[in-house]
C-alpha positions as CSV (number, residue, x, y, z in Angstrom):
1,X,40.4,114.9,65.3
2,X,38.8,112.1,67.6
3,X,35.5,111.2,68.2
4,X,35.5,110.0,71.5
5,X,32.6,111.6,73.0
6,X,28.7,112.9,72.2
7,X,29.4,116.8,71.8
8,X,32.3,116.1,69.0
9,X,30.2,117.0,66.0
10,X,30.8,118.8,63.0
11,X,28.3,121.3,61.6
12,X,28.3,120.7,57.6
13,X,26.5,123.7,56.7
14,X,26.3,127.2,58.6
15,X,26.0,130.5,56.7
16,X,28.2,132.6,59.3
17,X,29.6,135.1,56.6
18,X,25.8,136.2,55.7
19,X,25.7,139.8,56.7
20,X,23.0,139.7,59.2
21,X,24.9,136.6,61.0
22,X,28.6,137.8,60.8
23,X,27.9,140.6,63.3
24,X,27.6,137.6,65.7
25,X,29.2,135.0,64.4
26,X,32.0,134.9,66.9
27,X,29.3,134.5,70.0
28,X,27.7,131.4,67.9
29,X,31.2,130.1,67.1
30,X,32.1,130.3,70.9
31,X,28.8,128.6,71.8
32,X,29.6,125.7,69.3
33,X,33.1,125.2,71.0
34,X,31.5,125.1,74.6
35,X,29.0,122.6,73.2
36,X,31.9,120.3,71.9
37,X,31.5,120.5,68.2
38,X,34.9,119.8,66.5
39,X,34.2,122.1,63.6
40,X,32.1,124.3,61.7
41,X,31.9,124.3,57.5
42,X,30.6,128.0,56.9
43,X,28.9,128.4,53.1
44,X,28.6,131.3,51.3
45,X,26.2,132.1,48.8
46,X,27.1,135.5,47.2
47,X,30.7,137.5,46.5
48,X,30.0,139.8,49.2
49,X,30.4,136.9,52.0
50,X,33.7,135.7,50.7
51,X,35.7,138.4,52.4
52,X,33.7,137.7,56.0
53,X,34.4,134.1,55.1
54,X,37.8,133.9,55.2
55,X,38.1,136.2,58.2
56,X,36.3,133.6,59.8
57,X,38.9,131.0,58.8
58,X,41.7,132.8,59.8
59,X,40.2,133.9,63.2
60,X,39.3,130.5,64.0
61,X,41.7,128.2,62.4
62,X,41.4,124.6,62.7
63,X,37.3,125.0,64.0
64,X,36.1,127.2,60.7
65,X,36.4,125.7,57.3
66,X,34.3,127.3,54.3
67,X,33.2,126.4,51.4
68,X,32.6,129.1,48.6
69,X,29.6,129.2,46.6
70,X,26.8,131.0,44.6
71,X,22.9,132.3,45.1
72,X,21.0,129.6,43.3
73,X,18.7,132.3,42.2
74,X,21.5,134.7,40.9
75,X,22.8,135.1,37.1
76,X,25.5,137.2,37.2
77,X,27.9,135.5,35.3
78,X,30.8,138.2,36.5
79,X,30.0,137.1,40.0
80,X,30.6,133.6,39.0
81,X,33.7,134.2,37.7
82,X,35.4,135.8,40.3
83,X,34.3,133.6,43.2
84,X,35.7,130.8,41.0
85,X,39.1,132.7,40.7
86,X,39.0,133.3,44.3
87,X,38.4,129.1,44.9
88,X,41.6,128.3,42.7
89,X,43.4,131.1,44.0
90,X,42.7,130.0,47.8
91,X,42.5,126.5,47.2
92,X,44.7,125.9,50.4
93,X,41.8,127.4,52.4
94,X,38.6,126.1,50.5
95,X,36.9,122.9,51.5
96,X,33.6,122.9,49.2
97,X,31.7,124.1,46.5
98,X,28.6,125.7,47.9
99,X,25.9,126.5,48.6
100,X,24.9,126.4,44.8
101,X,22.2,124.1,42.7
102,X,18.9,124.9,41.6
103,X,15.4,126.0,42.8
104,X,12.6,126.1,40.4
105,X,10.3,127.3,43.2
106,X,12.2,130.5,43.0
107,X,13.7,130.6,39.4
108,X,10.2,130.2,36.9
109,X,11.2,131.9,34.1
110,X,12.1,129.1,31.3
111,X,15.2,131.3,30.0
112,X,16.4,132.0,33.7
113,X,16.3,128.2,34.6
114,X,18.4,127.4,31.1
115,X,21.0,129.8,33.0
116,X,20.8,128.4,36.2
117,X,21.7,124.8,34.6
118,X,24.5,126.7,32.7
119,X,25.7,128.2,36.0
120,X,25.2,124.8,37.9
121,X,27.4,122.7,35.8
122,X,30.0,124.9,35.7
123,X,30.0,124.1,39.7
124,X,29.8,120.7,39.3
125,X,32.9,120.9,36.9
126,X,35.1,122.9,38.9
127,X,34.2,120.4,41.9
128,X,35.5,117.6,39.9
129,X,38.6,119.1,38.4
130,X,39.7,120.2,41.9
131,X,38.2,117.2,43.5
132,X,36.0,119.3,45.7
133,X,32.8,118.0,47.6
134,X,29.9,119.9,46.0
135,X,26.8,120.9,48.4
136,X,23.8,121.4,46.5
137,X,20.6,123.1,47.4
138,X,17.4,121.6,45.3
139,X,14.0,122.5,45.2
140,X,11.5,121.4,42.6
141,X,14.5,120.7,40.4
142,X,15.9,117.2,41.9
143,X,15.4,115.7,38.5
144,X,17.7,117.8,36.5
145,X,20.3,117.9,39.2
146,X,20.6,114.5,39.0
147,X,20.3,114.5,35.2
148,X,23.4,116.8,35.5
149,X,25.2,115.3,37.7
150,X,24.9,111.8,36.0
151,X,26.3,113.9,32.8
152,X,28.8,116.1,34.4
153,X,30.1,113.8,37.3
154,X,31.2,112.0,39.1
155,X,31.5,114.2,41.7
156,X,31.7,114.2,45.5
157,X,28.2,116.1,46.7
158,X,26.2,116.6,49.5
159,X,22.5,117.5,49.0
160,X,21.3,120.3,51.9
161,X,18.2,119.6,53.6
162,X,16.7,117.5,50.7
163,X,13.0,117.5,50.1
164,X,13.0,115.3,47.0
165,X,11.4,111.8,46.6
166,X,12.6,108.6,47.9
167,X,13.1,107.7,44.1
168,X,15.3,110.7,43.8
169,X,17.4,110.1,47.0
170,X,17.8,106.1,45.9
171,X,18.9,107.6,42.6
172,X,21.6,110.3,44.3
173,X,22.6,107.4,46.7
174,X,24.1,105.6,43.5
175,X,25.7,108.9,42.1
176,X,27.6,108.6,46.0
177,X,25.9,111.6,47.1
178,X,25.7,112.2,50.8
179,X,22.9,114.0,52.8
180,X,23.1,116.4,55.4
181,X,19.8,116.8,58.2
182,X,19.0,119.9,59.4
183,X,17.2,121.0,62.6
184,X,13.7,120.8,61.3
185,X,13.8,117.1,61.3
186,X,11.8,117.8,64.9
187,X,9.1,119.3,63.1
188,X,9.4,117.7,59.6
189,X,7.7,114.4,58.6
190,X,9.7,114.5,55.2
191,X,13.1,115.1,56.9
192,X,12.2,112.3,59.4
193,X,11.2,109.4,56.5
194,X,14.4,111.0,54.8
195,X,16.5,109.7,58.0
196,X,14.9,106.3,58.0
197,X,15.9,105.7,54.3
198,X,19.3,106.7,54.4
199,X,21.9,104.4,54.9
200,X,24.3,105.9,58.0
201,X,27.4,106.2,56.2
202,X,25.8,108.9,54.2
203,X,24.5,111.0,56.5
204,X,25.5,114.2,57.7
205,X,24.6,117.0,60.2
206,X,23.7,120.6,59.6
207,X,22.4,123.9,61.1
208,X,21.7,125.5,58.1
209,X,22.4,128.7,60.6
210,X,20.5,131.1,61.0
211,X,17.6,129.0,58.7
212,X,15.8,125.7,59.5
213,X,15.6,125.9,63.3
214,X,14.1,123.3,65.6
215,X,11.2,125.1,65.9
216,X,9.8,127.5,64.1
217,X,10.0,130.4,65.8
218,X,13.8,129.7,66.7
219,X,16.8,131.1,64.5
220,X,19.1,127.7,64.0
221,X,22.8,128.0,65.5
222,X,25.7,125.5,65.1
223,X,25.1,123.9,68.4
224,X,21.7,122.7,67.2
225,X,23.6,119.5,65.5
226,X,23.2,118.1,68.8
227,X,19.6,118.2,68.4
228,X,19.5,116.9,65.1
229,X,21.8,114.0,66.6
230,X,19.7,112.9,69.0
231,X,16.8,112.9,67.0
232,X,18.3,110.6,64.5
233,X,19.4,108.3,67.6
234,X,15.6,108.1,68.2
235,X,14.8,107.4,64.9
236,X,17.1,105.1,64.0
237,X,17.4,103.5,67.3
238,X,20.9,103.7,67.3
239,X,23.1,104.8,70.2
240,X,24.0,108.7,70.0
241,X,27.9,108.1,70.7
242,X,28.1,105.6,68.3
243,X,26.1,107.6,65.5
244,X,27.8,110.5,66.5
245,X,31.0,108.9,65.5
246,X,29.7,107.1,62.2
247,X,28.6,110.5,61.1
248,X,31.8,112.3,62.0
249,X,33.8,109.9,59.8
250,X,31.4,110.6,57.3
251,X,32.7,114.1,57.5
252,X,36.2,113.7,57.5
253,X,35.9,111.4,55.0
254,X,34.1,113.8,52.4
255,X,35.5,117.4,53.2
256,X,39.4,115.8,54.3
257,X,39.3,118.3,57.5
258,X,42.6,118.8,59.1
259,X,44.4,117.2,56.3
260,X,44.9,119.9,54.0
């Protein structure tokens, strides 16, 4: 892969295999190709998305990659075991584990939170065992995410659309985490503040298709990572071509795309 032009970017987080998106995923992928993207990393959150995810990898080989994960609000251990089995069996096609994580804004019951932490720990250990990056969702649970990563890591990790404090960002950086920035940077003070404190060598781009669009009434699409790059360029006062090259190198380092 080369990084010689502004459009040569990689979307590290899109939900193309979600059933409401999958029906027009090929159109989104074609738009991304026309927009000059190098690749899209598709992420899953349920077992019923896995077949769609693998189909997209086969149909768009060398452009669409996939990570397999599990809903942070789910508690079906059998589904976790089946997804784990598929990850181990299809290791040649899987570039990451995610989206996984903890969300205490959704999971409020004390016992269910304990189950969530148990499941998240399983994903940390699997990522460590397979040397795969872990794509993490964290909402109102950042301290527990940090505790579990500290206890069971080290593991390569990407904090997806992170909402935590500056102090938590610093701790996660110490643990080696990267941070993927979504299109809401155009309208979120918190995301703009996050972009200001991150070292450039820990920044990735994500669309979170179809969530977190650049405006409240617009669904996100993979091509929107170009919007994220331009906003980052302005915020950090770095030439967009130079910044894009740095971020692509970060992405290739984390996911080792094209090296499997």
